[in-house]
N, C-alpha and C positions, 0 to 999 in steps of 0.2 A: 220297718224303716230303710233308709239309702242313707249310707256316710258322707259326709263329707268329704271321704278321700272316693266313694264312687261317683259323686257326682264329678269329680276333675278328672276322671276317667274320661277320655276319647271313646267313637265308637268304636273303631278298630279294636282297640286295645281291650274291651269288654267284648263286643262279640269275640276276638281270640281266646280269651278266658273263658268265657261260655262255653267256645267247643269245646276247651279241653275238658270245664268239668261235667257234659256231654261224654265226653270219651272216656271220663277215669269210671261215669254210672253206668254205660252200655258194659263196661268192661267184665264187673263185679267184681267181687272178689276186698269186697271194701265193707267194713261192720256197719251195721243197722245207725250205726251212731253217725260214720263218717257219711252214708249215704245220706241222713237226714243233711248234718253239716254239707253237703255240695249239694244236694235239691234248694238249700236255704239260699245258699250263694248263687247257684243257678238262677235262680227268681232272682233277686238283688238288681244279678248281671242283664237278666232282659229289661228290668225295667230299664236302667240305663240306654237300653239301645234302641228300648220302643218311645224315650222319652227324645234320643238325639234323631230319631226317623222322623217324630212327628215334629220337631224342629224345621227339620229342612223339607217336609210337606208343608210347611205353612208358608216357608221362605220361596218357594217352588211358585206354589198357588198367590204370594202376593207380587212375585214376578210376572206371572203369567196375567193377571189383573191389571197389575201396572201395561204390559204392553197391547194388552188390548184394548186399553184405552186411552192409549198412544195411536193405535192403529185405529179403532174408530174417528177420536179426533183429528188426523189429519187428513182423514177421505170424508170428513161429512158433509162437505157443500158441494162436490163434483159428483159423486156418484150417481146418482140417480135422476137425476134428468137430462142425462144426453140421450 
């Protein structure tokens, strides 16, 4: 489960920390216990990033839908009868 501290992380902060976790795992040289802790931390950070990206996608979808509604509503009466 994601902690309150993780929820307060911005996307860039979580992404940067996730990059560091991956770098450390790929470099090797850590104990099994430390590797597992890093993996778990990486999973939590990935969830934070995913939530930020899902929220951004919803905002974009809403903005595009709103823009589409305005475009259709603004030209609805004059487009097809000429």
